C-alpha positions in Angstrom: -5.6 18.8 -2.6 -5.3 17.2 -5.4 -2.4 15.4 -7.9 -1.4 17.9 -10.6 1.1 15.7 -11.9 1.8 14.2 -15.3 -0.8 11.9 -15.1 1.2 8.7 -17.1 4.0 9.6 -13.8 1.2 9.3 -11.4 -0.2 6.1 -13.4 3.1 4.4 -13.5 3.6 5.0 -9.3 0.0 3.7 -9.1 1.4 0.4 -11.2 4.3 0.3 -8.4 2.3 0.6 -5.4 -0.2 -2.4 -6.7 2.9 -4.7 -7.4 4.3 -4.6 -3.9 1.4 -5.0 -2.2 0.5 -7.5 -4.3 3.6 -9.1 -3.9 3.3 -8.7 0.0 0.0 -10.6 0.6 1.4 -13.2 -1.2 4.5 -13.6 1.1 2.5 -13.0 4.0 0.0 -15.5 3.2 2.3 -18.2 2.8 4.7 -17.0 6.4 3.2 -13.6 8.0 6.4 -13.6 10.2 8.6 -14.6 7.4 12.5 -12.2 6.6 10.8 -12.4 2.9 7.6 -11.2 3.8 9.4 -7.8 6.3 11.6 -7.6 3.4 8.2 -6.5 1.1 6.6 -4.9 4.0 9.7 -2.8 4.2 10.1 -2.5 0.2 5.7 -0.8 0.6 7.2 1.2 2.9 10.1 2.7 1.4 7.6 3.6 -1.5 5.2 5.3 0.6 7.5 7.5 2.2 9.0 8.3 -1.4 5.5 9.3 -2.1 5.0 11.6 1.2 8.4 13.3 0.2 7.1 14.0 -3.2 4.0 15.0 -3.4 3.4 15.3 0.4 -0.7 15.7 1.3 -1.3 14.0 -2.1 0.5 11.1 -1.2 -2.6 9.1 0.3 -4.5 9.9 -3.3 -2.1 7.6 -4.9 -2.3 5.2 -2.0 -5.6 5.2 -2.0 -5.8 4.4 -5.9 -3.6 1.5 -5.2 -6.0 0.4 -2.5 -9.5 0.3 -4.6 -7.7 -1.6 -7.4 -6.2 -4.4 -5.2 -8.5 -4.8 -3.1 -5.4 -5.1 -0.8 -5.1 -3.8 2.9 -1.5 -1.5 3.7 0.1 -3.0 6.6 1.1 -1.3 9.7 -0.6 2.1 8.4 -0.2 4.9 10.5 -1.6 7.4 7.8 -5.3 8.6 7.6 -7.1 8.5 4.1 -10.5 7.8 3.1 -9.4 3.9 1.6 -9.3 1.1 4.4 -6.3 0.5 6.2 -4.9 -1.8 7.8 -5.2 -5.4 8.1 -5.5 -8.1 10.6 -5.3 -11.6 10.7 -9.0 -13.5 11.3 -9.4 -17.3 10.9 -6.1 -17.1 8.9 -7.8 -15.1 6.0 -6.8 -11.2 5.6 -10.2 -8.6 6.2 -10.1 -5.1 5.5 -10.7 -2.7 8.2 -11.9 1.1 9.1 
């Protein structure tokens, strides 16, 4: 399925996802188990759940665009898509995994 929505709306959702994901990773680097990290993870999960509510199967197209643009992984991902998902800590550095 492909998104058939207003391009401006989709672009805004991608920008919002980029901001949320970048902020999460900054906090994760500071303190992986901190309250702010968990809060930002919750915000990111809420954004993603809202996308699924509004766009159903096409929501992952928006998520994929965010992952590709930021080169950052989405935390605790259970949904499969074409972009790399999830992250794990290795040598105190986040890395992408498929």
